[in-house]
PyMOL Python script that loads the backbone (N, CA, C, O; Angstrom):
from pymol import cmd

cmd.read_pdbstr("""\
ATOM      1  N   VAL A   1      -6.549  -2.594  57.597  1.00  0.00           N
ATOM      2  CA  VAL A   1      -6.743  -3.034  56.000  1.00  0.00           C
ATOM      3  C   VAL A   1      -5.237  -3.764  55.972  1.00  0.00           C
ATOM      4  O   VAL A   1      -4.167  -3.448  56.491  1.00  0.00           O
ATOM      5  N   SER A   2      -5.756  -5.182  54.906  1.00  0.00           N
ATOM      6  CA  SER A   2      -4.418  -5.669  55.206  1.00  0.00           C
ATOM      7  C   SER A   2      -3.079  -5.442  54.209  1.00  0.00           C
ATOM      8  O   SER A   2      -3.384  -4.609  53.355  1.00  0.00           O
ATOM      9  N   LEU A   3      -2.103  -5.773  54.090  1.00  0.00           N
ATOM     10  CA  LEU A   3      -1.094  -5.778  53.281  1.00  0.00           C
ATOM     11  C   LEU A   3      -1.339  -6.176  51.367  1.00  0.00           C
ATOM     12  O   LEU A   3      -0.750  -5.640  50.429  1.00  0.00           O
ATOM     13  N   GLU A   4      -2.281  -7.151  51.321  1.00  0.00           N
ATOM     14  CA  GLU A   4      -2.442  -7.193  50.130  1.00  0.00           C
ATOM     15  C   GLU A   4      -3.918  -7.088  49.084  1.00  0.00           C
ATOM     16  O   GLU A   4      -4.294  -7.318  47.935  1.00  0.00           O
ATOM     17  N   GLU A   5      -4.404  -6.565  50.416  1.00  0.00           N
ATOM     18  CA  GLU A   5      -5.488  -4.963  49.596  1.00  0.00           C
ATOM     19  C   GLU A   5      -4.510  -3.424  49.580  1.00  0.00           C
ATOM     20  O   GLU A   5      -5.103  -2.407  49.221  1.00  0.00           O
ATOM     21  N   ASN A   6      -3.763  -3.372  49.779  1.00  0.00           N
ATOM     22  CA  ASN A   6      -2.891  -2.025  49.353  1.00  0.00           C
ATOM     23  C   ASN A   6      -2.194  -2.136  48.552  1.00  0.00           C
ATOM     24  O   ASN A   6      -1.977  -1.036  48.044  1.00  0.00           O
ATOM     25  N   ILE A   7      -1.494  -3.151  47.955  1.00  0.00           N
ATOM     26  CA  ILE A   7      -0.402  -3.414  47.365  1.00  0.00           C
ATOM     27  C   ILE A   7      -1.486  -3.252  45.422  1.00  0.00           C
ATOM     28  O   ILE A   7      -2.487  -3.956  45.292  1.00  0.00           O
ATOM     29  N   THR A   8      -1.026  -2.256  44.171  1.00  0.00           N
ATOM     30  CA  THR A   8      -1.300  -2.232  43.274  1.00  0.00           C
ATOM     31  C   THR A   8      -1.140  -2.530  41.845  1.00  0.00           C
ATOM     32  O   THR A   8      -1.353  -1.405  41.393  1.00  0.00           O
ATOM     33  N   LEU A   9      -0.866  -3.418  40.621  1.00  0.00           N
ATOM     34  CA  LEU A   9      -0.674  -3.532  39.839  1.00  0.00           C
ATOM     35  C   LEU A   9      -1.162  -2.457  38.619  1.00  0.00           C
ATOM     36  O   LEU A   9      -2.347  -2.498  38.286  1.00  0.00           O
ATOM     37  N   PHE A  10      -0.198  -1.439  37.914  1.00  0.00           N
ATOM     38  CA  PHE A  10      -0.726  -0.967  37.161  1.00  0.00           C
ATOM     39  C   PHE A  10       0.228  -0.286  35.893  1.00  0.00           C
ATOM     40  O   PHE A  10       1.020   0.476  36.448  1.00  0.00           O
ATOM     41  N   PRO A  11       0.446  -0.272  34.448  1.00  0.00           N
ATOM     42  CA  PRO A  11      -1.493  -0.356  34.015  1.00  0.00           C
ATOM     43  C   PRO A  11      -1.717  -2.026  34.001  1.00  0.00           C
ATOM     44  O   PRO A  11      -0.944  -2.834  34.516  1.00  0.00           O
ATOM     45  N   ASN A  12      -2.519  -2.230  33.542  1.00  0.00           N
ATOM     46  CA  ASN A  12      -3.035  -3.405  33.541  1.00  0.00           C
ATOM     47  C   ASN A  12      -4.534  -4.105  32.704  1.00  0.00           C
ATOM     48  O   ASN A  12      -5.646  -4.159  33.230  1.00  0.00           O
ATOM     49  N   PRO A  13      -4.270  -4.477  31.631  1.00  0.00           N
ATOM     50  CA  PRO A  13      -3.183  -4.777  30.687  1.00  0.00           C
ATOM     51  C   PRO A  13      -2.329  -3.656  30.196  1.00  0.00           C
ATOM     52  O   PRO A  13      -2.769  -2.538  29.926  1.00  0.00           O
ATOM     53  N   THR A  14      -0.907  -4.075  30.082  1.00  0.00           N
ATOM     54  CA  THR A  14      -0.198  -3.147  29.589  1.00  0.00           C
ATOM     55  C   THR A  14       0.600  -3.291  28.640  1.00  0.00           C
ATOM     56  O   THR A  14       1.362  -4.247  28.492  1.00  0.00           O
ATOM     57  N   SER A  15       0.450  -2.079  27.723  1.00  0.00           N
ATOM     58  CA  SER A  15       0.857  -2.745  26.223  1.00  0.00           C
ATOM     59  C   SER A  15       2.880  -1.979  25.927  1.00  0.00           C
ATOM     60  O   SER A  15       3.548  -1.602  24.965  1.00  0.00           O
ATOM     61  N   LYS A  16       3.002  -2.074  26.882  1.00  0.00           N
ATOM     62  CA  LYS A  16       4.549  -1.576  26.612  1.00  0.00           C
ATOM     63  C   LYS A  16       5.833  -2.547  27.432  1.00  0.00           C
ATOM     64  O   LYS A  16       7.042  -2.360  27.572  1.00  0.00           O
ATOM     65  N   ARG A  17       4.579  -4.013  28.017  1.00  0.00           N
ATOM     66  CA  ARG A  17       5.162  -5.012  28.664  1.00  0.00           C
ATOM     67  C   ARG A  17       5.942  -4.457  30.045  1.00  0.00           C
ATOM     68  O   ARG A  17       6.915  -5.037  30.527  1.00  0.00           O
ATOM     69  N   GLN A  18       5.315  -3.164  30.629  1.00  0.00           N
ATOM     70  CA  GLN A  18       5.993  -2.374  31.724  1.00  0.00           C
ATOM     71  C   GLN A  18       4.563  -2.290  32.510  1.00  0.00           C
ATOM     72  O   GLN A  18       3.535  -1.856  31.988  1.00  0.00           O
ATOM     73  N   PHE A  19       4.669  -2.806  33.933  1.00  0.00           N
ATOM     74  CA  PHE A  19       4.032  -2.387  35.033  1.00  0.00           C
ATOM     75  C   PHE A  19       4.751  -2.013  35.909  1.00  0.00           C
ATOM     76  O   PHE A  19       5.973  -2.085  36.039  1.00  0.00           O
ATOM     77  N   ARG A  20       3.584  -1.392  36.844  1.00  0.00           N
ATOM     78  CA  ARG A  20       4.372  -0.594  38.508  1.00  0.00           C
ATOM     79  C   ARG A  20       3.327  -1.589  39.210  1.00  0.00           C
ATOM     80  O   ARG A  20       2.173  -2.012  39.135  1.00  0.00           O
ATOM     81  N   CYS A  21       4.885  -1.701  40.168  1.00  0.00           N
ATOM     82  CA  CYS A  21       4.096  -2.387  41.726  1.00  0.00           C
ATOM     83  C   CYS A  21       3.691  -1.079  42.180  1.00  0.00           C
ATOM     84  O   CYS A  21       4.200  -0.122  41.595  1.00  0.00           O
ATOM     85  N   SER A  22       2.633  -0.792  43.383  1.00  0.00           N
ATOM     86  CA  SER A  22       2.729   0.353  44.397  1.00  0.00           C
ATOM     87  C   SER A  22       2.278  -0.116  46.047  1.00  0.00           C
ATOM     88  O   SER A  22       1.507  -0.815  46.705  1.00  0.00           O
ATOM     89  N   LEU A  23       2.836   0.366  46.084  1.00  0.00           N
ATOM     90  CA  LEU A  23       2.644  -0.014  48.107  1.00  0.00           C
ATOM     91  C   LEU A  23       2.764   0.949  49.084  1.00  0.00           C
ATOM     92  O   LEU A  23       3.920   1.367  49.037  1.00  0.00           O
ATOM     93  N   PRO A  24       2.199   1.449  49.861  1.00  0.00           N
ATOM     94  CA  PRO A  24       2.549   2.946  50.724  1.00  0.00           C
ATOM     95  C   PRO A  24       3.539   2.417  51.652  1.00  0.00           C
ATOM     96  O   PRO A  24       4.406   3.254  51.901  1.00  0.00           O
ATOM     97  N   ASN A  25       3.659   1.541  52.117  1.00  0.00           N
ATOM     98  CA  ASN A  25       4.794   0.607  52.728  1.00  0.00           C
ATOM     99  C   ASN A  25       5.312  -0.523  52.824  1.00  0.00           C
ATOM    100  O   ASN A  25       4.827  -1.385  53.557  1.00  0.00           O
ATOM    101  N   ILE A  26       6.538  -0.738  51.999  1.00  0.00           N
ATOM    102  CA  ILE A  26       6.744  -1.737  51.518  1.00  0.00           C
ATOM    103  C   ILE A  26       7.357  -3.058  52.516  1.00  0.00           C
ATOM    104  O   ILE A  26       8.186  -2.812  53.392  1.00  0.00           O
ATOM    105  N   PRO A  27       6.921  -4.271  52.309  1.00  0.00           N
ATOM    106  CA  PRO A  27       6.988  -5.222  53.733  1.00  0.00           C
ATOM    107  C   PRO A  27       8.491  -5.447  53.525  1.00  0.00           C
ATOM    108  O   PRO A  27       9.243  -5.211  52.579  1.00  0.00           O
ATOM    109  N   VAL A  28       8.704  -6.098  54.995  1.00  0.00           N
ATOM    110  CA  VAL A  28      10.424  -6.329  55.063  1.00  0.00           C
ATOM    111  C   VAL A  28      10.955  -7.586  53.737  1.00  0.00           C
ATOM    112  O   VAL A  28      10.258  -8.491  53.277  1.00  0.00           O
ATOM    113  N   ASN A  29      12.030  -7.326  53.470  1.00  0.00           N
ATOM    114  CA  ASN A  29      12.423  -7.882  52.362  1.00  0.00           C
ATOM    115  C   ASN A  29      11.732  -8.729  51.209  1.00  0.00           C
ATOM    116  O   ASN A  29      11.789  -9.927  50.932  1.00  0.00           O
ATOM    117  N   ALA A  30      11.018  -7.596  50.609  1.00  0.00           N
ATOM    118  CA  ALA A  30       9.879  -8.127  49.997  1.00  0.00           C
ATOM    119  C   ALA A  30      10.538  -8.295  47.910  1.00  0.00           C
ATOM    120  O   ALA A  30      11.050  -7.462  47.162  1.00  0.00           O
ATOM    121  N   THR A  31      10.140  -9.809  47.702  1.00  0.00           N
ATOM    122  CA  THR A  31      10.412  -9.696  45.891  1.00  0.00           C
ATOM    123  C   THR A  31       9.391  -9.544  45.209  1.00  0.00           C
ATOM    124  O   THR A  31       8.447  -9.248  45.942  1.00  0.00           O
ATOM    125  N   ILE A  32       9.159  -9.593  44.317  1.00  0.00           N
ATOM    126  CA  ILE A  32       8.391  -9.813  43.239  1.00  0.00           C
ATOM    127  C   ILE A  32       9.224 -11.540  42.199  1.00  0.00           C
ATOM    128  O   ILE A  32      10.177 -11.915  41.517  1.00  0.00           O
ATOM    129  N   HIS A  33       7.948 -11.962  42.820  1.00  0.00           N
ATOM    130  CA  HIS A  33       8.331 -13.157  41.761  1.00  0.00           C
ATOM    131  C   HIS A  33       7.305 -13.102  40.335  1.00  0.00           C
ATOM    132  O   HIS A  33       6.085 -13.137  40.499  1.00  0.00           O
ATOM    133  N   VAL A  34       7.718 -13.040  39.355  1.00  0.00           N
ATOM    134  CA  VAL A  34       6.885 -13.367  37.948  1.00  0.00           C
ATOM    135  C   VAL A  34       7.063 -14.969  37.598  1.00  0.00           C
ATOM    136  O   VAL A  34       8.109 -15.591  37.787  1.00  0.00           O
ATOM    137  N   TYR A  35       5.647 -15.612  36.963  1.00  0.00           N
ATOM    138  CA  TYR A  35       5.693 -17.002  36.455  1.00  0.00           C
ATOM    139  C   TYR A  35       4.895 -16.865  35.478  1.00  0.00           C
ATOM    140  O   TYR A  35       4.264 -15.808  35.496  1.00  0.00           O
ATOM    141  N   SER A  36       4.730 -17.434  34.780  1.00  0.00           N
ATOM    142  CA  SER A  36       4.189 -18.308  33.572  1.00  0.00           C
ATOM    143  C   SER A  36       2.744 -18.352  33.894  1.00  0.00           C
ATOM    144  O   SER A  36       2.383 -18.312  35.070  1.00  0.00           O
ATOM    145  N   PRO A  37       1.724 -18.449  32.719  1.00  0.00           N
ATOM    146  CA  PRO A  37       0.764 -19.037  33.432  1.00  0.00           C
ATOM    147  C   PRO A  37       0.745 -20.970  33.795  1.00  0.00           C
ATOM    148  O   PRO A  37      -0.088 -21.580  34.465  1.00  0.00           O
ATOM    149  N   LYS A  38       2.049 -21.559  33.027  1.00  0.00           N
ATOM    150  CA  LYS A  38       2.534 -22.924  33.754  1.00  0.00           C
ATOM    151  C   LYS A  38       3.074 -22.916  34.747  1.00  0.00           C
ATOM    152  O   LYS A  38       3.703 -23.944  34.994  1.00  0.00           O
ATOM    153  N   GLY A  39       3.107 -21.898  35.698  1.00  0.00           N
ATOM    154  CA  GLY A  39       4.227 -21.715  37.002  1.00  0.00           C
ATOM    155  C   GLY A  39       5.345 -21.974  36.799  1.00  0.00           C
ATOM    156  O   GLY A  39       5.928 -22.580  37.698  1.00  0.00           O
ATOM    157  N   GLN A  40       6.116 -21.624  35.532  1.00  0.00           N
ATOM    158  CA  GLN A  40       7.772 -21.405  35.492  1.00  0.00           C
ATOM    159  C   GLN A  40       7.881 -20.343  36.020  1.00  0.00           C
ATOM    160  O   GLN A  40       7.048 -19.488  35.716  1.00  0.00           O
ATOM    161  N   LEU A  41       8.959 -20.003  37.017  1.00  0.00           N
ATOM    162  CA  LEU A  41       9.438 -18.286  37.191  1.00  0.00           C
ATOM    163  C   LEU A  41      10.350 -18.195  36.775  1.00  0.00           C
ATOM    164  O   LEU A  41      11.433 -18.756  36.942  1.00  0.00           O
ATOM    165  N   LEU A  42       9.776 -17.002  35.800  1.00  0.00           N
ATOM    166  CA  LEU A  42      10.495 -16.425  34.773  1.00  0.00           C
ATOM    167  C   LEU A  42      11.684 -15.200  35.429  1.00  0.00           C
ATOM    168  O   LEU A  42      12.594 -14.611  34.846  1.00  0.00           O
ATOM    169  N   PHE A  43      11.247 -15.134  36.793  1.00  0.00           N
ATOM    170  CA  PHE A  43      12.288 -13.978  37.562  1.00  0.00           C
ATOM    171  C   PHE A  43      11.846 -13.673  38.865  1.00  0.00           C
ATOM    172  O   PHE A  43      10.838 -14.263  39.254  1.00  0.00           O
ATOM    173  N   LYS A  44      12.322 -12.981  39.512  1.00  0.00           N
ATOM    174  CA  LYS A  44      12.332 -12.589  40.631  1.00  0.00           C
ATOM    175  C   LYS A  44      12.979 -10.990  41.296  1.00  0.00           C
ATOM    176  O   LYS A  44      13.641 -11.263  42.297  1.00  0.00           O
ATOM    177  N   GLU A  45      12.975 -10.178  41.155  1.00  0.00           N
ATOM    178  CA  GLU A  45      13.808  -8.990  41.773  1.00  0.00           C
ATOM    179  C   GLU A  45      13.295  -8.363  43.229  1.00  0.00           C
ATOM    180  O   GLU A  45      12.134  -8.460  43.628  1.00  0.00           O
ATOM    181  N   LYS A  46      13.995  -7.935  43.695  1.00  0.00           N
ATOM    182  CA  LYS A  46      13.974  -7.311  45.450  1.00  0.00           C
ATOM    183  C   LYS A  46      12.957  -5.480  44.585  1.00  0.00           C
ATOM    184  O   LYS A  46      13.221  -4.774  43.612  1.00  0.00           O
ATOM    185  N   TRP A  47      11.742  -5.449  45.736  1.00  0.00           N
ATOM    186  CA  TRP A  47      11.337  -4.794  45.729  1.00  0.00           C
ATOM    187  C   TRP A  47      12.088  -3.789  46.264  1.00  0.00           C
ATOM    188  O   TRP A  47      12.586  -4.078  47.352  1.00  0.00           O
ATOM    189  N   THR A  48      12.398  -2.375  45.719  1.00  0.00           N
ATOM    190  CA  THR A  48      13.238  -1.650  46.441  1.00  0.00           C
ATOM    191  C   THR A  48      12.647  -0.732  47.060  1.00  0.00           C
ATOM    192  O   THR A  48      12.704  -0.700  48.289  1.00  0.00           O
ATOM    193  N   SER A  49      11.891   0.295  46.280  1.00  0.00           N
ATOM    194  CA  SER A  49      10.680   1.595  46.525  1.00  0.00           C
ATOM    195  C   SER A  49       9.279   1.269  46.668  1.00  0.00           C
ATOM    196  O   SER A  49       8.789   0.254  46.173  1.00  0.00           O
ATOM    197  N   SER A  50       8.535   2.243  47.437  1.00  0.00           N
ATOM    198  CA  SER A  50       7.149   2.050  47.346  1.00  0.00           C
ATOM    199  C   SER A  50       6.334   1.898  46.102  1.00  0.00           C
ATOM    200  O   SER A  50       5.197   1.433  46.185  1.00  0.00           O
ATOM    201  N   ASP A  51       6.951   2.336  44.711  1.00  0.00           N
ATOM    202  CA  ASP A  51       6.313   2.304  43.489  1.00  0.00           C
ATOM    203  C   ASP A  51       7.633   1.809  42.541  1.00  0.00           C
ATOM    204  O   ASP A  51       8.609   2.558  42.579  1.00  0.00           O
ATOM    205  N   GLN A  52       7.689   1.052  42.014  1.00  0.00           N
ATOM    206  CA  GLN A  52       8.796   0.517  41.451  1.00  0.00           C
ATOM    207  C   GLN A  52       8.302  -0.140  39.769  1.00  0.00           C
ATOM    208  O   GLN A  52       7.439  -1.018  39.770  1.00  0.00           O
ATOM    209  N   LEU A  53       8.764   0.230  38.694  1.00  0.00           N
ATOM    210  CA  LEU A  53       8.558  -0.394  37.396  1.00  0.00           C
ATOM    211  C   LEU A  53       9.376  -1.691  37.488  1.00  0.00           C
ATOM    212  O   LEU A  53      10.470  -1.777  38.044  1.00  0.00           O
ATOM    213  N   PHE A  54       8.674  -2.753  36.837  1.00  0.00           N
ATOM    214  CA  PHE A  54       9.105  -3.945  36.268  1.00  0.00           C
ATOM    215  C   PHE A  54       8.980  -4.486  34.824  1.00  0.00           C
ATOM    216  O   PHE A  54       8.256  -3.681  34.237  1.00  0.00           O
ATOM    217  N   THR A  55       9.239  -5.182  34.229  1.00  0.00           N
ATOM    218  CA  THR A  55       8.884  -5.613  32.862  1.00  0.00           C
ATOM    219  C   THR A  55       9.022  -6.963  32.707  1.00  0.00           C
ATOM    220  O   THR A  55       9.621  -7.721  33.470  1.00  0.00           O
ATOM    221  N   LEU A  56       8.485  -7.223  31.761  1.00  0.00           N
ATOM    222  CA  LEU A  56       8.150  -9.067  31.691  1.00  0.00           C
ATOM    223  C   LEU A  56       8.898  -8.733  29.947  1.00  0.00           C
ATOM    224  O   LEU A  56       9.152  -7.854  29.122  1.00  0.00           O
ATOM    225  N   PRO A  57       8.971 -10.270  30.254  1.00  0.00           N
ATOM    226  CA  PRO A  57       9.715 -11.015  29.833  1.00  0.00           C
ATOM    227  C   PRO A  57       9.366 -10.888  28.018  1.00  0.00           C
ATOM    228  O   PRO A  57      10.199 -11.020  27.122  1.00  0.00           O
ATOM    229  N   GLN A  58       7.577 -10.535  27.832  1.00  0.00           N
ATOM    230  CA  GLN A  58       7.091 -11.214  26.420  1.00  0.00           C
ATOM    231  C   GLN A  58       5.864 -10.595  26.544  1.00  0.00           C
ATOM    232  O   GLN A  58       5.526  -9.857  27.470  1.00  0.00           O
ATOM    233  N   SER A  59       5.137 -10.951  25.484  1.00  0.00           N
ATOM    234  CA  SER A  59       3.848 -10.785  25.377  1.00  0.00           C
ATOM    235  C   SER A  59       2.770 -11.692  26.154  1.00  0.00           C
ATOM    236  O   SER A  59       3.204 -12.830  26.330  1.00  0.00           O
ATOM    237  N   GLY A  60       1.323 -11.456  26.725  1.00  0.00           N
ATOM    238  CA  GLY A  60       1.281 -12.582  27.342  1.00  0.00           C
ATOM    239  C   GLY A  60       0.475 -12.552  28.719  1.00  0.00           C
ATOM    240  O   GLY A  60       0.465 -11.418  29.199  1.00  0.00           O
ATOM    241  N   LEU A  61      -0.177 -13.467  29.447  1.00  0.00           N
ATOM    242  CA  LEU A  61      -0.555 -13.982  30.804  1.00  0.00           C
ATOM    243  C   LEU A  61       0.547 -13.378  31.802  1.00  0.00           C
ATOM    244  O   LEU A  61       1.547 -13.185  31.110  1.00  0.00           O
ATOM    245  N   PHE A  62       0.784 -13.021  33.041  1.00  0.00           N
ATOM    246  CA  PHE A  62       1.697 -13.339  34.183  1.00  0.00           C
ATOM    247  C   PHE A  62       0.769 -13.351  34.812  1.00  0.00           C
ATOM    248  O   PHE A  62      -0.227 -12.628  34.798  1.00  0.00           O
ATOM    249  N   TYR A  63       1.291 -14.920  35.934  1.00  0.00           N
ATOM    250  CA  TYR A  63       1.383 -14.253  37.736  1.00  0.00           C
ATOM    251  C   TYR A  63       2.289 -13.621  38.317  1.00  0.00           C
ATOM    252  O   TYR A  63       3.430 -14.066  38.189  1.00  0.00           O
ATOM    253  N   VAL A  64       2.015 -12.002  39.397  1.00  0.00           N
ATOM    254  CA  VAL A  64       2.689 -11.730  39.979  1.00  0.00           C
ATOM    255  C   VAL A  64       2.958 -12.195  41.307  1.00  0.00           C
ATOM    256  O   VAL A  64       1.986 -12.947  41.387  1.00  0.00           O
ATOM    257  N   ALA A  65       3.418 -12.294  42.183  1.00  0.00           N
ATOM    258  CA  ALA A  65       3.619 -13.088  43.719  1.00  0.00           C
ATOM    259  C   ALA A  65       4.630 -11.959  43.990  1.00  0.00           C
ATOM    260  O   ALA A  65       5.624 -11.721  43.304  1.00  0.00           O
ATOM    261  N   ILE A  66       4.152 -11.172  45.306  1.00  0.00           N
ATOM    262  CA  ILE A  66       4.988 -10.944  46.277  1.00  0.00           C
ATOM    263  C   ILE A  66       5.295 -11.653  47.331  1.00  0.00           C
ATOM    264  O   ILE A  66       4.412 -12.313  47.877  1.00  0.00           O
ATOM    265  N   PHE A  67       6.469 -11.652  47.767  1.00  0.00           N
ATOM    266  CA  PHE A  67       6.795 -12.232  49.158  1.00  0.00           C
ATOM    267  C   PHE A  67       7.225 -11.341  49.988  1.00  0.00           C
ATOM    268  O   PHE A  67       7.791 -10.320  49.597  1.00  0.00           O
ATOM    269  N   SER A  68       6.938 -11.704  51.665  1.00  0.00           N
ATOM    270  CA  SER A  68       7.992 -10.911  52.444  1.00  0.00           C
ATOM    271  C   SER A  68       8.450 -11.789  53.632  1.00  0.00           C
ATOM    272  O   SER A  68       7.643 -12.307  54.404  1.00  0.00           O
ATOM    273  N   ASN A  69       9.606 -11.909  53.722  1.00  0.00           N
ATOM    274  CA  ASN A  69      10.107 -12.520  54.704  1.00  0.00           C
ATOM    275  C   ASN A  69      10.218 -14.212  53.629  1.00  0.00           C
ATOM    276  O   ASN A  69      10.774 -15.200  54.107  1.00  0.00           O
ATOM    277  N   ASP A  70       9.829 -14.222  52.747  1.00  0.00           N
ATOM    278  CA  ASP A  70       9.976 -15.767  52.139  1.00  0.00           C
ATOM    279  C   ASP A  70       8.658 -16.195  52.373  1.00  0.00           C
ATOM    280  O   ASP A  70       8.558 -17.402  52.151  1.00  0.00           O
ATOM    281  N   GLU A  71       7.178 -15.455  52.887  1.00  0.00           N
ATOM    282  CA  GLU A  71       6.212 -15.702  52.536  1.00  0.00           C
ATOM    283  C   GLU A  71       5.454 -14.901  51.759  1.00  0.00           C
ATOM    284  O   GLU A  71       5.564 -13.682  51.624  1.00  0.00           O
ATOM    285  N   GLN A  72       4.205 -16.088  50.941  1.00  0.00           N
ATOM    286  CA  GLN A  72       3.926 -15.098  50.069  1.00  0.00           C
ATOM    287  C   GLN A  72       3.206 -14.344  50.437  1.00  0.00           C
ATOM    288  O   GLN A  72       2.919 -14.550  51.616  1.00  0.00           O
ATOM    289  N   VAL A  73       2.559 -13.223  49.865  1.00  0.00           N
ATOM    290  CA  VAL A  73       0.932 -11.961  50.892  1.00  0.00           C
ATOM    291  C   VAL A  73       0.253 -12.516  49.830  1.00  0.00           C
ATOM    292  O   VAL A  73      -0.758 -13.158  50.113  1.00  0.00           O
ATOM    293  N   THR A  74       0.811 -12.346  47.812  1.00  0.00           N
ATOM    294  CA  THR A  74      -0.199 -12.188  47.122  1.00  0.00           C
ATOM    295  C   THR A  74       0.101 -12.667  45.930  1.00  0.00           C
ATOM    296  O   THR A  74       1.272 -12.807  45.577  1.00  0.00           O
ATOM    297  N   VAL A  75      -0.778 -12.931  45.279  1.00  0.00           N
ATOM    298  CA  VAL A  75      -0.761 -12.867  43.469  1.00  0.00           C
ATOM    299  C   VAL A  75      -1.339 -12.266  42.877  1.00  0.00           C
ATOM    300  O   VAL A  75      -2.232 -11.807  43.589  1.00  0.00           O
ATOM    301  N   ARG A  76      -1.454 -11.790  41.523  1.00  0.00           N
ATOM    302  CA  ARG A  76      -2.115 -11.225  40.731  1.00  0.00           C
ATOM    303  C   ARG A  76      -1.470 -11.177  39.475  1.00  0.00           C
ATOM    304  O   ARG A  76      -0.325 -11.301  39.039  1.00  0.00           O
ATOM    305  N   LYS A  77      -2.740 -10.927  38.994  1.00  0.00           N
ATOM    306  CA  LYS A  77      -2.281 -12.135  37.117  1.00  0.00           C
ATOM    307  C   LYS A  77      -2.331 -10.049  36.583  1.00  0.00           C
ATOM    308  O   LYS A  77      -2.935  -9.028  36.911  1.00  0.00           O
ATOM    309  N   VAL A  78      -1.151 -10.541  35.515  1.00  0.00           N
ATOM    310  CA  VAL A  78      -1.449  -8.896  34.976  1.00  0.00           C
ATOM    311  C   VAL A  78      -1.006  -9.419  33.460  1.00  0.00           C
ATOM    312  O   VAL A  78      -0.279 -10.388  33.245  1.00  0.00           O
ATOM    313  N   VAL A  79      -1.466  -8.760  32.698  1.00  0.00           N
ATOM    314  CA  VAL A  79      -1.301  -8.652  31.054  1.00  0.00           C
ATOM    315  C   VAL A  79      -0.243  -8.110  30.372  1.00  0.00           C
ATOM    316  O   VAL A  79       0.123  -7.060  30.899  1.00  0.00           O
ATOM    317  N   ALA A  80       0.452  -8.451  29.309  1.00  0.00           N
ATOM    318  CA  ALA A  80       0.947  -7.800  28.575  1.00  0.00           C
ATOM    319  C   ALA A  80       0.357  -8.048  27.023  1.00  0.00           C
ATOM    320  O   ALA A  80       0.067  -9.221  26.787  1.00  0.00           O
ATOM    321  N   ILE A  81       0.147  -7.097  25.952  1.00  0.00           N
ATOM    322  CA  ILE A  81      -0.428  -7.468  24.889  1.00  0.00           C
ATOM    323  C   ILE A  81       1.071  -6.183  24.441  1.00  0.00           C
ATOM    324  O   ILE A  81       1.826  -5.481  25.114  1.00  0.00           O
ATOM    325  N   ASP A  82       0.849  -6.481  22.777  1.00  0.00           N
ATOM    326  CA  ASP A  82       1.852  -6.269  21.803  1.00  0.00           C
ATOM    327  C   ASP A  82       0.471  -4.793  21.444  1.00  0.00           C
ATOM    328  O   ASP A  82       0.652  -3.987  20.530  1.00  0.00           O
TER     329      ASP A  82
END
""", "prot")
cmd.dss("prot")
cmd.show_as("cartoon", "prot")
cmd.util.cbc("prot")
cmd.orient("prot")
C-alpha cells in the first residue's frame, strides 16, 4: 500500500476551517503546503505527529500538498465552509 493511499484528511468539508491529517507513519521531513485554487502558497507547516490539526485561513476551496524530503507525495482538496 502506498503512502498516498494511507493519508486521510477529515472532516472534509469542514465547518470550522480546521482539518486533521492522519497517517500512521509520518514520512521523513514531512510538510503540509496549503494552496489557493489559483496556486498561491498560503502556508506550509511541518508535520510533527501522526494525527495533526491544521487551520485554514478562510472559507473556500484549498489544495493540500504533502511533501517528504522536498518531494511531493500527494495533493488533496479540502473545502472550508462557514
